[in-house]
C-alpha positions as CSV (number, residue, x, y, z in Angstrom):
1,M,0.4,-0.2,0.0
2,R,1.6,3.1,-1.5
3,N,2.0,6.1,1.7
4,V,2.2,8.8,-1.3
5,R,-0.3,10.9,-3.3
6,V,0.8,10.3,-7.1
7,A,1.1,13.3,-9.7
8,I,1.9,13.3,-13.1
9,S,3.7,15.6,-15.5
10,I,2.6,14.7,-19.1
11,A,5.2,18.0,-21.0
12,G,8.5,18.8,-22.4
13,S,12.1,18.5,-21.1
14,D,13.4,22.1,-20.7
15,S,17.5,21.7,-20.3
16,I,17.6,24.9,-18.1
17,G,14.9,23.7,-15.7
18,G,12.5,26.7,-15.4
19,A,9.8,25.5,-17.1
20,G,8.8,21.8,-17.9
21,I,8.5,18.9,-16.6
22,Q,11.5,20.1,-14.8
23,A,9.7,23.0,-12.8
24,D,6.8,20.4,-12.5
25,L,9.2,17.8,-10.3
26,K,9.9,20.8,-8.1
27,T,6.5,22.1,-7.9
28,F,5.2,18.6,-6.9
29,S,7.7,18.3,-4.3
30,A,7.0,21.9,-2.8
31,F,3.4,20.2,-2.1
32,G,4.6,16.8,-0.6
33,V,3.4,15.0,-3.6
34,Y,5.3,12.5,-5.7
35,G,6.0,13.3,-8.9
36,T,6.0,10.9,-11.9
37,T,6.5,12.3,-15.9
38,A,5.7,11.4,-19.5
39,I,8.2,12.7,-21.4
40,T,6.9,14.5,-24.3
41,A,9.5,16.2,-26.1
42,V,12.9,17.6,-25.8
43,T,13.9,20.7,-26.0
44,A,17.2,22.4,-26.1
45,Q,15.7,25.9,-24.4
46,N,17.5,28.0,-21.7
47,T,16.6,31.1,-20.3
48,F,16.2,33.6,-23.3
49,G,14.4,30.7,-25.3
50,V,14.1,27.3,-27.6
51,S,17.1,26.7,-30.1
52,N,15.6,23.0,-31.1
53,S,13.1,20.5,-30.0
54,L,11.6,16.9,-30.9
55,V,8.3,15.9,-30.1
56,L,8.7,11.7,-29.1
57,P,6.4,9.2,-30.7
58,G,2.8,9.2,-29.3
59,K,3.0,5.9,-28.7
60,L,5.7,6.7,-26.5
61,V,3.9,9.5,-24.1
62,Y,1.1,6.9,-24.2
63,D,2.9,3.8,-22.6
64,Q,5.4,6.3,-20.0
65,I,1.3,7.1,-18.5
66,R,0.4,3.7,-18.7
67,A,3.5,2.5,-16.7
68,V,3.3,4.9,-13.9
69,A,-0.5,4.1,-13.9
70,E,-0.2,0.7,-13.6
71,D,2.4,0.7,-10.8
72,S,1.5,3.5,-8.7
73,G,-1.6,4.8,-9.7
74,I,-2.1,8.5,-10.7
75,D,-4.2,10.5,-8.3
76,A,-3.7,13.6,-10.8
77,G,-2.2,15.2,-13.7
78,K,-1.0,17.6,-15.7
79,T,-0.1,18.5,-19.3
80,G,2.1,21.1,-20.8
81,M,3.7,21.2,-24.4
82,L,2.0,18.3,-26.2
83,G,3.7,18.9,-30.0
84,N,1.2,17.5,-32.3
85,V,-1.7,15.7,-32.6
86,E,-0.3,12.2,-32.3
87,V,0.9,13.1,-29.1
88,I,-2.8,14.5,-28.4
89,Q,-4.9,11.9,-29.2
90,S,-2.4,9.8,-26.9
91,V,-2.8,11.8,-24.2
92,T,-6.8,11.9,-24.2
93,G,-6.7,8.0,-24.6
94,A,-4.7,7.4,-21.4
95,V,-6.8,10.0,-19.4
96,K,-10.2,8.4,-20.8
97,E,-8.5,5.0,-20.0
98,Y,-7.3,5.7,-16.7
99,G,-9.2,8.1,-15.3
100,F,-7.2,10.8,-13.6
101,P,-8.7,14.5,-13.1
102,L,-6.5,16.5,-15.5
103,V,-5.5,20.0,-15.3
104,L,-4.5,21.3,-19.1
105,D,-2.2,24.0,-19.4
106,P,-2.8,24.9,-23.3
107,V,0.9,25.5,-23.8
108,M,1.3,27.0,-27.7
109,I,4.1,29.0,-27.5
110,A,7.4,29.3,-25.7
111,K,8.2,33.0,-23.5
112,S,10.5,33.5,-26.0
113,G,8.0,33.5,-28.9
114,A,8.9,29.4,-30.4
115,S,6.3,27.6,-31.2
116,L,5.4,24.6,-29.2
117,L,2.1,22.9,-30.8
118,E,1.9,22.6,-34.6
119,K,-0.8,24.7,-35.8
120,G,-3.3,21.4,-36.8
121,A,-2.7,20.3,-33.3
122,I,-4.8,23.1,-32.0
123,E,-8.1,22.0,-33.1
124,A,-7.2,18.2,-31.9
125,L,-7.0,19.7,-28.6
126,K,-9.9,21.6,-28.5
127,R,-12.3,18.8,-29.3
128,K,-10.6,16.1,-28.0
129,L,-8.5,16.5,-24.9
130,I,-9.8,19.7,-23.4
131,P,-13.3,17.5,-23.0
132,E,-11.5,15.2,-20.8
133,S,-9.8,18.0,-18.5
134,M,-11.1,18.7,-15.2
135,C,-9.6,22.6,-15.5
136,V,-7.5,24.3,-18.5
137,T,-5.3,27.2,-17.5
138,P,-4.7,29.3,-20.6
139,N,-3.1,33.0,-20.6
140,L,-4.6,35.5,-22.6
141,D,-3.0,34.6,-25.9
142,E,-4.0,31.1,-25.5
143,V,-7.4,32.3,-24.8
144,R,-7.5,34.3,-27.9
145,V,-6.5,30.9,-30.0
146,L,-9.6,28.5,-27.8
147,A,-12.0,31.6,-27.6
148,E,-11.4,33.2,-30.9
149,R,-12.0,36.5,-29.4
150,E,-9.7,39.6,-27.6
151,V,-9.7,40.0,-23.9
152,R,-8.6,43.3,-23.0
153,N,-10.2,43.4,-18.9
154,V,-11.5,40.9,-16.0
155,E,-14.8,41.0,-17.5
156,E,-13.8,39.9,-20.6
157,M,-12.1,37.1,-19.1
158,M,-15.3,35.9,-17.4
159,D,-16.8,36.0,-20.4
160,A,-14.2,33.9,-22.3
161,A,-13.7,31.4,-19.4
162,E,-17.3,30.4,-19.2
163,F,-17.4,30.1,-23.2
164,I,-14.4,27.8,-23.5
165,S,-15.8,25.8,-20.5
166,G,-19.5,25.7,-22.3
167,E,-18.2,24.9,-26.3
168,F,-15.4,22.5,-25.2
169,G,-16.9,20.5,-22.1
170,C,-14.4,21.0,-19.4
171,E,-15.7,21.2,-16.1
172,A,-13.4,24.7,-15.0
173,V,-11.3,27.0,-16.9
174,L,-8.7,29.4,-15.0
175,V,-8.1,32.5,-17.4
176,K,-4.6,33.9,-16.2
177,G,-4.5,38.1,-16.4
178,G,-0.6,38.0,-15.8
179,H,-0.3,39.9,-19.5
180,L,-3.2,42.1,-18.6
181,N,-2.2,45.8,-18.4
182,S,-2.9,46.0,-15.0
183,P,-1.5,47.5,-11.4
184,V,-2.2,43.7,-9.7
185,A,-2.0,40.4,-11.3
186,K,-5.8,39.1,-11.4
187,D,-7.1,35.5,-12.7
188,V,-10.4,34.2,-13.3
189,L,-11.7,30.9,-12.5
190,Y,-15.0,29.4,-14.0
191,Y,-16.2,26.6,-11.9
192,R,-19.6,25.1,-12.2
193,G,-21.2,28.3,-13.1
194,K,-19.5,30.3,-10.4
195,I,-16.7,32.9,-11.3
196,Y,-13.8,33.0,-8.2
197,E,-11.1,35.7,-8.4
198,F,-7.7,35.5,-7.4
199,E,-5.3,38.7,-6.6
200,S,-1.9,39.2,-6.4
201,Q,0.9,41.7,-6.1
202,R,2.6,42.5,-9.8
203,V,5.9,41.7,-9.9
204,E,7.8,43.6,-12.7
205,G,10.3,41.8,-14.8
206,C,10.3,38.2,-16.6
207,Y,9.9,35.1,-15.4
208,H,10.3,31.4,-17.0
209,G,8.2,28.9,-16.2
210,T,4.8,30.4,-14.6
211,G,2.7,28.7,-16.5
212,C,3.7,25.3,-15.9
213,S,4.5,25.9,-11.8
214,L,1.2,26.9,-11.3
215,S,-0.5,24.1,-13.2
216,A,1.8,21.9,-11.6
217,G,0.2,23.2,-8.0
218,I,-3.3,22.9,-9.2
219,A,-2.4,19.0,-9.7
220,A,-0.4,18.8,-6.8
221,G,-3.5,20.4,-4.8
222,L,-5.9,17.9,-6.5
223,A,-3.4,15.2,-5.7
224,L,-3.6,15.8,-2.1
225,G,-7.7,15.5,-2.4
226,L,-8.5,19.2,-2.2
227,G,-11.5,21.2,-4.3
228,L,-10.3,22.9,-7.4
229,V,-10.6,26.5,-5.6
230,K,-8.6,25.0,-2.8
231,A,-6.1,23.4,-5.5
232,V,-6.4,27.0,-7.3
233,E,-5.8,29.2,-4.0
234,R,-2.6,26.9,-2.6
235,A,-1.1,26.9,-6.6
236,K,-1.4,30.7,-6.4
237,E,0.4,31.1,-3.0
238,M,3.1,28.9,-4.6
239,L,3.6,31.0,-7.5
240,D,3.8,34.1,-5.5
241,F,6.5,32.8,-3.6
242,G,8.0,31.5,-6.5
243,I,8.2,34.8,-8.4
244,R,9.5,36.9,-5.4
245,Y,11.7,34.5,-4.6
246,S,12.6,33.7,-8.3
247,A,16.1,32.1,-9.4
248,K,18.5,33.9,-11.2
249,A,20.0,30.9,-12.9
250,G,20.6,32.0,-16.4
251,R,21.4,35.3,-18.4
252,G,17.8,35.8,-19.7
253,C,14.3,35.2,-18.2
254,D,14.8,34.8,-13.8
255,S,13.2,31.1,-13.2
256,V,10.3,30.9,-10.9
257,N,11.5,29.3,-7.9
258,P,8.5,26.6,-6.9
259,V,9.9,25.2,-3.9
260,A,10.9,28.6,-2.4
261,I,7.7,28.5,0.1
262,M,8.9,25.4,1.3
263,E,12.4,26.5,1.6
264,R,12.0,29.7,3.0
265,K,9.2,27.5,6.0
266,S,12.7,25.4,6.6
267,L,14.9,28.6,6.8
268,A,13.1,30.6,9.0
269,F,12.8,27.5,11.3
270,E,16.5,26.8,11.1
271,M,17.6,30.5,11.9
272,L,15.5,30.5,14.7
273,G,16.7,27.7,16.1
274,E,20.3,29.5,15.9
275,M,18.9,32.8,17.3
276,R,17.9,30.8,20.6
277,Q,21.2,29.5,20.8
278,A,22.7,32.3,20.4
279,V,20.4,34.6,22.9
280,E,20.8,32.1,25.4
281,R,24.6,32.4,25.2
282,L,24.3,36.1,25.1
283,S,22.4,36.2,28.6
284,R,25.2,34.3,30.3
285,I,28.0,36.6,29.3
286,E,29.3,38.1,32.3
287,N,29.3,42.1,32.1
288,A,27.2,42.1,29.0
289,T,24.7,44.8,30.6
290,K,27.9,47.3,29.9
291,I,27.9,47.0,26.0
292,V,23.8,48.0,26.0
293,P,23.2,51.2,24.6
294,E,20.8,53.6,26.3
295,V,18.4,52.8,23.1
296,G,18.2,49.2,24.2
297,M,20.1,46.7,21.8
298,N,19.1,43.7,19.8
299,I,20.4,41.3,17.1
300,A,19.2,40.4,13.5
301,Y,19.7,37.3,11.3
302,A,18.9,37.9,7.6
303,M,17.7,35.1,5.6
304,P,20.1,34.0,2.8
305,F,20.9,36.5,0.2
306,R,18.2,34.7,-2.6
307,Y,15.9,35.4,-0.3
308,L,16.7,38.4,0.9
309,K,14.0,41.5,-0.2
310,S,12.7,43.7,2.6
311,V,13.1,43.7,6.7
312,D,10.6,41.0,7.1
313,D,12.9,38.7,5.4
314,V,15.2,39.7,8.8
315,L,14.7,38.0,12.1
316,S,15.0,40.1,15.2
317,L,13.8,39.8,18.9
318,D,10.9,40.8,19.4
319,G,11.9,43.9,21.4
320,R,14.9,45.4,22.4
321,I,17.4,43.9,25.3
322,V,17.8,46.3,28.2
323,R,19.8,46.4,31.2
324,G,18.6,44.6,34.1
325,K,19.9,44.0,37.5
326,N,23.2,42.2,36.8
327,R,22.2,40.5,33.9
328,L,20.2,41.6,30.9
329,A,16.5,41.8,29.9
330,I,16.0,40.1,27.1
331,P,12.6,39.4,25.6
332,A,10.9,36.2,25.0
333,G,10.1,36.2,21.2
334,F,11.2,36.5,17.7
335,E,9.7,37.9,14.8
336,F,10.8,38.8,11.2
337,G,10.4,42.8,10.4
338,A,10.5,43.6,14.2
339,S,13.8,45.4,14.1
340,R,13.6,47.6,11.3
341,H,16.5,49.5,12.0
342,L,19.0,46.6,11.9
343,S,17.2,45.5,9.6
344,R,18.2,47.8,7.2
345,A,21.4,48.1,8.1
346,L,22.0,44.1,7.5
347,I,20.3,44.4,4.4
348,A,22.8,47.5,3.3
349,Y,25.6,45.4,4.1
350,M,24.6,42.4,2.5
351,Q,24.7,43.6,-0.8
352,H,28.2,44.2,-0.5
353,F,29.2,41.2,1.5
354,P,26.2,38.4,1.4
355,E,27.5,35.4,3.6
356,Y,27.2,37.9,6.4
357,R,23.9,37.6,7.8
358,A,23.9,38.6,11.5
359,V,24.4,42.3,13.3
360,I,24.1,42.9,16.8
361,N,24.1,46.7,18.1
362,V,26.0,47.6,20.9
363,R,26.7,50.5,23.1
364,Y,29.7,53.3,22.0
365,D,32.4,52.8,24.3
366,E,36.4,53.9,23.7
367,R,37.7,51.3,25.8
368,L,34.9,48.6,24.2
369,M,36.8,50.0,20.5
370,E,40.0,49.3,21.9
371,R,38.8,45.5,22.3
372,L,37.3,45.7,19.2
373,R,40.9,46.8,17.0
374,N,43.1,44.2,19.7
375,A,40.8,41.3,18.5
376,G,42.1,42.0,14.9
377,L,38.8,43.1,14.0
378,K,38.1,45.7,10.9
379,L,36.7,49.1,12.1
380,A,34.7,51.5,9.5
381,S,32.9,54.7,10.1
382,Y,30.4,57.2,8.7
383,D,29.5,60.9,10.6
384,R,25.9,61.4,10.5
385,R,26.5,65.2,10.2
386,D,27.5,64.2,6.5
387,E,23.6,63.2,5.8
388,P,22.9,64.8,2.9
389,E,19.5,66.3,3.0
390,D,18.0,64.0,0.3
391,V,18.3,61.2,2.4
392,K,17.4,62.6,5.5
393,R,14.2,63.4,3.7
394,R,13.7,59.5,2.8
395,E,12.3,57.5,5.2
396,G,14.3,54.4,6.1
397,A,17.0,56.1,4.0
398,T,19.4,57.2,6.6
399,I,21.3,53.5,7.4
400,P,21.6,52.3,4.6
401,W,23.2,55.6,3.8
402,G,25.3,54.9,6.9
403,I,26.5,51.5,5.5
404,Q,27.1,52.3,2.4
405,T,29.1,55.4,3.0
406,A,31.5,53.4,5.8
407,I,32.1,50.6,3.1
408,E,33.4,52.9,0.6
409,K,35.4,54.4,3.0
410,S,36.9,51.5,4.5
411,G,38.0,49.9,0.4
412,R,37.3,46.8,2.2
413,R,34.9,44.2,4.3
414,P,34.7,45.8,7.7
415,D,33.6,43.7,10.4
416,V,32.3,46.9,12.9
417,I,30.7,50.0,11.5
418,Y,30.1,52.9,13.9
419,H,29.3,56.8,14.0
420,L,29.7,58.7,16.6
421,G,26.0,60.5,16.7
422,D,24.1,63.7,16.3
423,F,21.9,65.8,17.9
424,G,19.7,63.5,19.3
425,K,21.3,60.7,18.1
426,E,23.1,57.7,20.3
427,P,26.9,56.9,19.2
428,M,26.8,53.2,18.1
429,I,28.5,50.0,17.1
430,L,27.7,47.8,15.1
431,I,29.0,43.9,14.9
432,F,28.6,42.0,12.0
433,A,29.4,38.0,11.2
434,K,27.9,35.2,9.5
435,S,25.6,33.9,12.3
436,P,24.2,35.3,15.1
437,V,26.0,32.5,16.9
438,E,29.3,33.9,15.6
439,L,28.5,37.0,16.6
440,V,28.0,35.8,20.2
441,E,31.6,34.2,20.6
442,M,33.0,37.3,19.2
443,L,31.3,39.4,22.3
444,E,32.2,36.2,24.3
445,A,36.2,36.8,23.4
446,I,35.6,40.8,23.6
447,L,33.8,41.0,26.7
448,E,36.0,38.6,28.5
449,G,37.3,40.7,31.9
450,Y,35.7,43.8,30.5
């Protein structure tokens, strides 16, 4: 008796790994679904485009589906590039025979403009495979082919989705509005006579594998037993993360990162454990109360640079460390985005030194500065009085300006960046390291006998 849910990707291979079966398998893994494949075509492809392709014989595609269905069974499937009439007919026969719910991504043209479906195969797609599909996921260009109409707004997307469902007999149609000229990205699902809208923040740029990952995510949700609407919601959430934290693997379009949502959760769990260990050790350092600034102290730990987009990707204490009676008074909780000042400093620093993901702020003191120098740490500084007026006027710009200025003046990677304050601003020392535990180890050595 198997202990996993099984989904199959019936699609082409993408040699750069950002779309096709490679993207689908990553997506299945992100959902905890066991991924299987029936390869329809082999493409020579990268983030710039498709340079060559070979569609496999329809019988071979059918045999791949049969091999999976007769062994593990198939809980849900999805299609991508099908190539020609022969493959469409073979896939249609397999879906009828084995009866699994199918999400059909009607791939016709690659993002680069290369044709991925023979013109004569469009009618076969419409009249043979779409009627056997549970959900079809066309983008606006594909809608124009399937519905033979222009789509310029959300209302026309709704009409087109209903038309395609009624005309070709599929249960649901998800029209993707990513190419619509609007401030937000909106998709429209027509399902059993109802319209559902899904809205997400538009992220500017070029992204490889969006359609593949979305349809694979829906199929994964169906394989897990989710209803279609919930499966679309989960797939959209995955895709939003995958675009926001896309992989810059090639020199062309970024590739969607389907496992981003899973990786971030895993990283956050690991980071929380490291922070707890670091703060517990910090609490035991003798004389640590002497380095707490008047404004309080905090420690921050950023996601790896690939996942670092904003202060919400930086973990810190949910509150400031202050002086207690003979010991540090440390807040109990941790939260991403809690210390915006330290987060901005760390983000600015990581633009130059991405492996150094941790920072702590401590009180400026000449004796402490001397110990930092004696420990062999490299120091750099900036003068807040030199801050340009336009920087002062921009919310949150002061600290990044200061970090950038100090690094440029230093000409190398400083371990420590400090400033001597300004009117109403306390002097401060920032110490950077690769991890919070490394930061605390540095402080343990520096504060011995302080």
